[in-house]
N, C-alpha and C positions, 0 to 999 in steps of 0.2 A: 816237420821238426818240433825239435823239443824244446823246454825252456834253458837258459842258457845259464839261468842258476838252480832252480829244481829239479830239473831236467822231467818235468809235465808233458805229454803231448799238447802243441799248440793248436785250438783250433776257431778260438774267438778271434774274429778279424775286425782289428779298429779305423785301419786307414789304408788304402789302395789309390795312390798317385801316380801311377802308369808306371813309364821307363824315363831314368833320368841317368847324366853323367854325375861322376862324382861333383859333389857340388864347388869344389876349390880347384878343379882342373882348369885352369884359366887358359885361353887359347892364343898363342900365336898368328899371325898374318900367316905362316904356310902352313900353321897345322888346319886350319881351313879346309885345306884340299887333300887332308888325309881322313880315314875313318874315325869317326867318335866312337868310342865304348860306352853305351847305356845300360843298366840295370835295373831290375823290376825295383821300386821304393814300394813294399808294403810293410806292415806294421801289424804285429800278432798283441793279444795281453795272456799271460798266464793266471787261468782261474785257481790257481791255488798260492801263489807267493804275489801273483798280481805286478811282476814285472813286466812291463811294456815293452817291447823289443822289433826292431825290422828283423824280415825274413834274411837269411843266411845267404849271400849274392855275391859282397865284396869283399875281400882281403881286405885285413887293415895296410898291406905294406901296398896296395895299389890306391891307398885315399890320402896316406900320411909320406906324401914322398918327398924327397932332398930336396926340392923347388919348392915347397907347402906355401902359398902363397898368404896366407893369414898370418898379419903381425900384430900383437895385441896391442902394441904400443899409439897404432894409429889412431884411437881413441882417446881425448881427453878426459873424459868423465872416465872411462874404465882404467886410466894410469892413478886418478885421484883415488877411486877405488881400492885401487892395489896399497896404495900410501898409505889410505888410513887403517886397514887391515894389519900392515906391517906393524904399526904404530899400537894398536889393539892388543895384537898378540905377544908383541914387547911386554906390555904391561900384563896381560893378565898373565903371562906363563913367567914370567921374572927371564926374559931371555938375555945373555948378555954373551960376553967373548968366549964362555965357555961351552955354550949351546951350539946345536947342531940343528941347522934347520934345512929340509930338503924341498924342494918343489918339483912335482911330476907333471911334464909337459908345462915345463917352464916358460916356453914360446921363445919371445925377443929378451927375456932379463926382464920386463916390465914391471914384475915384483918383486925379483930379489933383488935389483939391484939396491932398493931402498936397505935392506939388511946387510948386504955391501957397504953401505955408506955410515951404516951404525957400527960395521967392526963386528956383527954378527956371524959366526963361519957358517956357510951355507954352501948346496950344490943344487944345479940344474938336471932334472934327467928329463930328455929332449929327444924326441929321435929325427926330427926333420932339419937337414941340414944349414937350409937358409936362416930357419929362426936362430937355431944354434949359435951361428957364428955371430951373429947380431947383436946377444947373449954375451958372448966373450970378448967382443970387441967393448962393451961396458965394464969388462972386470968381472963377469961371473963366471966362475968355473960351472962347464957344463960335460955332464958325459951321456953323449947321442946314440943312445940305445931306447928299445922299447922296452916299459917298466913290466914286471912281473914274478911271481915266488921266486924265481930264480937268481934274478938280479937283486930282488930285496935280501934273499939268504947271502947273497956273494958282498954286497955292501955291507952288511951286518959282520960279517967276518974279516974284513980287509980296513973297517974305519969305524969310528966311532958310529952308536946306533942314534937313531933321530931325536930330539926332544919334541920337534915340530915336523908334521910331514902336511903337503897340502897339494891340495889339487882342484883348481878354478876351471871350470867346464870341462875338466878332463874325463870324470867319470864316467859320463853316458856316451863317452869317444872307443871304449875298450870293447874289445869282443869278446875275453875271456873276465869277465868281471870278476869270476871266485878267485881264479889268477892272480888278479892284479891286486884283489883286498889280502889274499893271501900275503902276498910280498909286502905292504904296508905291514903286516902282522911282524914278518920277520925282522923288520927294520927298524920297528917304534923301540924307543926306549920303556924300560919298565913304566914310569910313570911317563911315559909320550903322549901327545896327543897330536891327532890326525884330524885336519877339516876339509870337507870336502863341500864345495859349491857348484849347485847344477840348478836349471831350468827345473820348477817344479810341476810335476804334470797335472797337478790340480790344476793349476794355473792355465797352461797348452788347453785343457779340456774347457775351463771357466771362460777363457778370453778367444777360442780359437784359433791358437796359433798354431795352426798345422803347417805352416812354413816352416817349424823351426824342425820338421822332420827331413831328415835326409841321410846319406849311407853313413856319414863319416860320426850321426848318433845312434850307436846302438844298441840305448837303452833310454828309456823313456822315463823318471824315477819319480817314484814317493819314496814317504818317509820308510811305509812299511816292509815294502821290498828290500829298502836298505839297511835296515835293522836286519833282518831276514839272513840277507850277505854278509854282515856283518858279524852275527853270531857264527856264521859256518866257519868265521875265518879267525874266531877266538878273539874277536873284536864287539864290543857293544859301545851303541850312543848313548852319550848321555849329556848331551845337550843339543838345542835346534835353533838356529836366529831364521827368520822372515827375511829377506832382502828387495829390494825393487830391481835389482837389474834382472838384463834380459826374461826384461816384460813378467817378472817374478819368481824368485828362486830361493833355493833353501841354503844356508850354510851348516852343515852335519857336523857335529864332535863327538869325536870316539877315542876309545883309549883299547888297550889289552885288560883283558876281562879283569885280569889280576889287580889291576892299578887302582887309585885310592879316589879318581873322581866320582864326585856326586852327581845321581841324575837330578835333573831339573823338572819342573812340571811344565816346561817347554814343551818337553816330547810325547807327555801324553796330551797336551793339548794340540796340537798339531795331530797327532792320530786319530783324533776326535774329529777335527774337521776333515778329515780325508774321508773317513766313513760318513758324514753328513753330504760330504759332496760328492758319492757316490762310487767313489775310487776304488770300492771294494764290490759292484753291481756291474752285474755282465750289462743291462741294457746301457747305463752309460757309454760304452765304447761300442755298443751295437750304432745308434745314432749318429754317429761322430761323420761319417762321410758324408754327409747331407748338408751340413754344418759346410762344411770345406767348400762343397762345389756350389754352393750357394754365393760363397767370396768367388770364387772363378766367374761364375755367370755374372756377377754385378760388375767385375773388373773389366771383363772384355765388354760389356754393354756403354761402359763409360770410354774404354779405351776410342772403339769404332764410332760412338756418338762425338766425341771428339775430331775422331779423323774426319766422319762425314762433315763439322761445322769449321772444318780447314785451321785447327786449334793446335798446336805444336805439344805434347808428350814428352818428358825426358825423363831419365830415373837417376835416382841419386843414392849410392851406397852399393857397392857390388858385392853384396854380402851374400855369405851361405843362403840364408832365407830367403833371398831374393831370387835365387835362381833355381830353388825350389816353387818359388810361386812362378816364375814366369814360365819355366817347362810344364808346371802343370795346367797351367791358362793356355799353351799352346803360343805366346807370344813373340814377335819376333821385332828386327827393326825396323819392319812395315810400320809397327804401331808405337815402337817407343826406339827412334832414332840413335841414341846414344845413353849410359851411364855413366855419371859422374862420381869420382872416387878420389881421397885424399892418398892411398896407399900407392907408395911406388913400385911396387911389385905387380899392382893390375893396373897401373894405368899403360895403355896402349896394345891392351889384349884384348880378347873378346870371353864374355860369359861362353861358360860352357852349355851348348845345348842349344841354347837360344840364338848365337852368334852375335850380341849386340855389344858394338866397340863401346870400350872402356875406356874415357879422357880424364883430364884433370878437371877439378873445379872450376878452373878459370874458362873453360867452357860452356858453364851455367851463363857465364857472365856474356859472352860472346853471343848466345841464342837467345838469352831472355826470353824462354818458353811460356808458353800459357800455363801449364801446370807442371808441376815438379813431384814426381812417382816416388816416396819416401821407402825405400826397401827394408831397412834395418830401421822398424819402427821402434826399436827399444831405445833407440839415439836420437827418437824425433824431433824431440825437445832442442839436443846440441847443433841438429842440422837446421833446425831453423833459424838459431840464433845465429849461428855462422854465415847464413845466406837472406838475412832480413831486408838487405839492401835489395834482392829479389823482390822480394814481396812489395816493396815500398812501389815497384816498378810494373806490380801489376802480376807478376807469378803467382798462383796459387797451388798452396802445397796440398798433397793427396795422400790418402793412406789408407789400404786396404783390408789388412787385419787387424781386428775382428771382424770389420763390416767396410763398407768403402766410407769414407770420411775426406772431404775439402776443407781446408782451415785456411 
């Protein structure tokens, strides 16, 4: 395999999680009697541009289907994050009724509804029908397409160019990251701004966040490769912010090469931090597999000991990262009888691979389990706050990543 950005031969292995089905392919009861497709889940590192990437197995149309089950609005914390972003960008860029905002992978309208409410013209580009229809019900205009250079060029010809293009947790999800970025350059106004938010590879490495690896994440991004990708498309990075979302993310600000935006010292600061963290050092990637396996072994020991003691362990959050963890560990309903989740699109279905049933949050109260394993550790505080009555009644919360922790 060659690097998706610079086409260098890839030979440095980062992580091998075995075989797993697509992380958001939740199953119905009828599906349990059918064959289930799994793909190798392996990650390689390019030693030239330092883009970390999954091996090529699953095509994007097999992963982002019309019945896609992830709805951004499920998390109240994420809704608040989106609202703050819209207010900040409106002020920073002076957005008004004459501006034009485009969100790539706009999901269920969780963010663009804020611009609609403010009277700022906007458009969502979202390929999955289930989420696009939810956004349209909120009054958000949506184009149900995959974004790339051709679509960016087409939109620029038929409508206004964008003063702001944004993508929250989409940049890592695109199989052809060069084409996707060229599309941004085609659609961006002369002095427009693009912002991408994505989990930072530095945090993945430092915090052992191997469960954020799944087929929908084609890339695991740091600032160094993003600058290279932007440059190849005629864009440049002029600012970057560190965020706490998703276990530690970057918000990268970019513009056309010819734009007036002046680079900030934040760019130099983050680049230096990545060097210090070893993200341009091959040894950093060679030693990561053992760290993932230590988490696997620790979780299995805990689950087996709890079962031997007659204790009940259930899960909370039917998240993609949870599917990665459970399938890597080989955990099934014998150790975790069910997982609770607030998303209506997931309730009544089964986790891919592990086939653990997904139930409504009320099932937690009925079960009064000894332990609740929080799979989406990035919203652990929110989950524990929502379920504090269970803790008062004796339930203990458990987090497996970066290491087993009971609270």
